[in-house]
N, C-alpha and C positions, 0 to 999 in steps of 0.2 A: 149364676153360681158364685159361691166365694172361692177365692184363691186359697188353697189349703196351706195352713202353717202348722208348724211342728206342735203337737201336744205330747208333753213328756210323759204322760201317764203310762201308755202302752210300752214305750222304751224301758221305763223304770220297772214295769212288771215283768218284762222279758228278762231283764237283768236280775231282778230278785229270784226269778225261777231258778237261774243258773246256780243260785247258792242255797236253794232249798233242800236239795238231796244231799245227804251226807256220803262222804267217802267210805269205801269198804274198810272194816276194821281188821280184816285179815290179810291186808295186802299193803305194799308200800307206795306212797305217793310222792312224786317229785314235783318240786317247783323251782324253776330256774335252775335245774340241774342238781339242786341239794335235797337230800332226803329229809322229810319233815316228820315223818311218823313211820315206826315199824313195830309191829307186836309179834307175839311168839307164832312160829310157823309150824304148820302140821308136818309130822314125819313124811319122808318119801325117799326112795332110792335115787331119784333124779329130780331135780329143779329147773324148770324153765322160766326165764325171764322174759316177760312179754311186754313189749312197750305199745302204747296206744294213746290216741287222742280223742277218745269217746268223750261226748259231753257228760255232765255229772249224771244226768238220768241214765243215759246209755251205760255209762261205767257202773252204776249201781246195778243194773241188770245183769252186766257182764261178770262183775266180781261176786255178786251176791247169790246168783243163780246159775250162770253157765259154768264158771269155774268150778264151784262145788259139785256140779253134776258130772262134769269131765273127770274130775279127781275120784268121784265115786266109781265111775265106769273104769278108770285107769288108776288103781291106787298106788302104782309104782311110779307115777309121775305127778309132781306138785307144780303148781303154776303160780309164779309171783307177777302179779299184774302191776305194771308201773304206769301212771298216768303222766303224760307229758304235755306241756303246752305246745299247740300246733305251730305257733310262731317261731319256737326255738328248737323244735325237735330235730329238724332236718340238720341243722348245723352240729348239734350235739351228737347226733347219731354218726355222722361222718366222722367226727373226732373220736368217738368211742370205738367204732368199727375199724378205723385205720390203725388204732392202737391194739387191735385184737382183743378189745374189751367189749362191753356192752351186752345187749339183750340177745336172746336166741330167735326170737320170732317178734316181728314188727308189723302193726297194722298202719300202713302208710298211704298217702294220697297216692292214686293210681298214676298220677303225672309224674311221680318221683322215681318209679321202678326202672325205666331205662337208664336213667342217670347212674343210679346206684349199682345197676348191673355193669355199666361201662367202667365204673370205679373199681370193679372186682370185689364188691362187699357183699354181694348176694350168691347163694348157692343155686345153681340151676336145677330147679326141682323137676324140670322135664326129663332128667336122667333117673329119676326115682320110680320104683315099682308102683303101679297103679295110676301114675299120673295121666296117662293117655285116657283111661277110663273115666277118671274123675273130671277131667277137662270137658267131656261130653256132657256132663250134668250142669255146666256153668254157662252163664250168658256168653256167647261167643264173641260179641263186640268188645266186652269187658276183659275176656280172655287175652285178647290181642294187645292190651296195654301192658301186658308182662313180657312181651317177646322182645328180645335183643339178639341180633346176629343168629337167628334160627334156633334159639333156645327159649325156654320160658322160665322166668325167675319168681313167679308168684302166683297166687290163686285170688281171683275177685271175691271180695268178702261181701261188700254191700254197694248198692248203686244209688244214684240220684239224677234227677233231671229237673227241668223246669217247665211249668205250664203258664198260660196266661191266667192271671186272676183278676176278674172284672168286678168293678163297683156294680151292683145289681140294679140300684136305683137310677144311676147315671146311665147305664145301658138302656134301660127302659125309656128313659127320657129322650133318647135318640130315635125311638120308634121301634127298636129292635127287641126281639125276645130271646135271640141267640146271638152269642159273640161273633165277630167276623172271623172267617176261616183263613184268609190270606193277609199277608202284610200289606199289600196295596190296599185293600179294603179297610184295614184298620187305620192306615194313615189318612185315607180319604174321610174317614168317618170323624177322627179327631180334629182334623184340619176344618172340616166344614162346620163342626160344632164349637170350635174354640175350646177344646178339651186337652187333657195332658196325658202323657205316658209316664209312668214313674220308674225310668231307668235308673238302676242303682249305682252307676258309675261308669266312666268310660275305660274299661279294662276287658280283658278277654271273656272273663266269665260273665259280664254285664253286656257287653257290646256285640260279641260274636253271634249270638243267636239272631240279632236284627240285621247284621251284615250278611250272614249266611241266608237268612230268611227272605231277604231282598234279592238274592242272587250273587252275592259276592263270593269269592273262593280265596282261601288261604293258601293252600299248597295243592299239588297233584294228589291223585288218590293213594299213592304210595309214600306220601310225605318226603319226597327227595327233592322237591324244587318248589320255590315260591314265585320266580320269575315266570311271567306268562300266565299267572294265576291271580296273585295277590295285586299285581299291577295291570291286569287285563283291562280292556275298555270298560267291561261291564263292572269290575270291581271299583274303578275309578268313579264310574257314574253313581254306584251305590254309596260310595264314601261322600261324594258331593250331596247326596240325598240326605245322609245322616247329618252332615254339617247344617243343612237347611233346617232340619228338625230341632237341632240346638238352638239356631239362630231365632227360629219362630217360637221357641218357648214350649214346643210340643214335647220335647224331653225337658221337663221343668227343672230349672236350675237348683230350686230348693232341694230336689231329691239327689241331683248330681253332685251337689256339695255336701250332702248328708245333713242338711239343715232342717229337714222335715221327715216325718215318720210315714213311710210309704204303707207300712201294715195298717197303721191307724186310718190314714186317708182313704184307702181303698174301702173301707167299711163306712165312711161318712157320706151320707146322701147328699149333703150341701157342698161337697167339694166338687172340683172340676177334673178329678183324676178318674179316667175311665179304666186303666189297667195297669198292674204290675206284672212282673214275671218273678216267680218264686218256687222254691222247692217243696217238697211235702212237709218240711217242718213248720211252714205257715199254719197249716190247720192243726198239726198235732201240738205245736207249743202253744197256740192261742186256746185250744180247747182246754188244756190244762191250766193256763193262766186264769181263764174265766170260769173254770169248773164246769164245763158244759160239754156237749158233744158237737160233732160237725154240724148237725142240723141247724144249730142257732147261727153258725157263722155263714150257712148257706141261705139264710134269710137276708143276708147283706151282700154277699159275693157270689159269683159263678165261676167255677174253674172251667177251662177248656183247652184243648190242645194248642200249643203255641203257634200262632199264626205264621204261615210260611207260603210263599208263591210257589207255583207248580214247578217241579223238578228240583226243589231244594230240600235240605233237611230241617226239621222243626225245631230242635232244641239241642242243648249241650248235654253231654253225660259227664258226670262226675261220680266220685265214690273212692272207696279204699280197697287195698289189696292186702293180703297176708304174704309176708315174705320170710324166708328162712335166711339168717344172716351167715356168711361165710365162716366166721369165726366159732360158731356155735360147737360146743363140745358134746351136744345132746341131740344130733341131727335126726336120729330115728324118733326119738320123743318128740321133737319139734314136728316132724312130718305127721306123726300120729295126731298131735294137736291140730294141726292145719287141716287135715282131713276132716276131723270132726266138726270143727267151726264151719266149714263149708257144706256140711251134710244137711239134710232137711231139717232134723230137729232143732238144731242149734240155730239155724237161719230163721226158723218160725218163731222161736222165742225172741231173737232180737228184732224181728219185726214189730213186736209189741211196742217198741220204743219209736216206731215210725221209719226205720231203715229199711229199705227195699231189698229183698233177698238177691243175690247173685245166682244162687242155686234155682235151676228152671222149675223144678217141682215145688219148691217152696214159694216161688213167685206166683205159680199158677194157683196154689192153694191160697195165697194171700189175696189173690182177686176173687177168689170164691167165697172167702169168708170175711170179707171187709165191704165197705160201701163204695159207692161210684167214684169218690174222690181218690181213693188209693188205687182203684183200679185204672183210672186216668192216667196216673203217674206210671204205673207199671207198663201199660200199653204204650205209652209215650216213648218208653225206651227202644222200641223197635223202629222208631223213625227220628233218632237223634245222632248226633255226630260226636266223634271224640276230638279232644284238643290233640294235635299231633303227638303220638306216644314216641317221642325221641329223646335222646340223652340230654339235648341242650334246650329243652322245652323251658326251662326256667329262664334262660337268656332270652328265648324268643318271645316270651310272655312279657318280659320287662321291656324289649324293644318295641314290640307291638302297642304296649299300653302307652309308653311315652310318645310314640309317633301319632297314635290316633287321638291322644289328648290334645296335642298340638294342632293337628289337622282339623279336628272338629270345632275347636275354639278359634280357628281362623288365624293361628300362628304360624302356619306352614302351607306351602303351595301343595295341594293334594296330589296332582298327577307326578310332580317331581319327588314328592316325598314317599309316595308309594313305590316309585322306581328304586329310590334308595334303600327303603325298607325291604323290598324283595331281595335285592342283592345282598344285603346284610343277612337276611334269613337263609339265603342259599349257602352262604358260608357256614352258618351255624347247623344246617342240616347235613352238610357234608363232613363235618369234624365230629 
């Protein structure tokens, strides 16, 4: 088999897709904090400003279909959708909210919610009528990402997780018809056949599923302590194992450095790439780029639950929550909008873009009216883990990424570095 090198075609196609869909003509767009376009707004007694980081396709659906439908059902409320770049929204939002300005409602990364709650920038929606009943309709693990000091500050809006996506031809060349189920089986298979795994980078979103799937532990179940977990004997053994995978080239350096296209390679029968891990957007984006359906992609790839050893969690949970900013002057209208967005109808409409509903009824309906690929992702959420939903997650994330990059590249002693990192994370969990 050839060692796969980057082919720019697929990367270019995915980048082009991001620019194919126009922004909404009836809303305001923000780039780097500056308004670039605004047209005449419809009349209404209250205007809600809603910040989001939807992709272009998701934003088109949200702005052209959901917002008009909401405004039709609630003619006294007008919604101004403001698209923000993910990379800069957090800082801009903290600055605006601290100055008592900014939006009323924000769709934000679920990992940010505890930090914003600690800063006093979010309204505790668990104090509002109907919250308890609405919470029961939503994915309970995702609900917990909004919890801070006994209160809840947001509603889970959409979820995602990752599964293993296997190169079908390479899998069959190993003599297997089905993907391995455990992490040990996967590693034994690729090592014995001189194959590779397309790890997308040494960072929490990329490496944690492998660390956890092999039996490593980041913190205690209550997210209060890393010492005794991150630096346990098992976690140290797992980290040494991950380092060996980097040294042996099983975690191929081309993919770690972003020099090769994982999406393209996993479809190439002549590559030596057996598996990548990816979210549901892999199939939804490629099907649109190639103007085809999932069935064509399934001739080259096969998705399966993320491999994990007995007693471990399978994959990582991501997604976005809706929050009500503390400075909003339209809290009742904002709450009405938030409830509507997490109800079945709106959740089903956004599912058309590939976003997995947080609403349990909508998620079940999504499984029933979709193919096995989408059902696999929805079902995988029940056996996935959260990044610690704590105020200092951003600092923990950066510390983890730096330490693991050094350890896996042989630049730091693993036992000593894990001891040091566990102590550092303990302090961040306690503050």
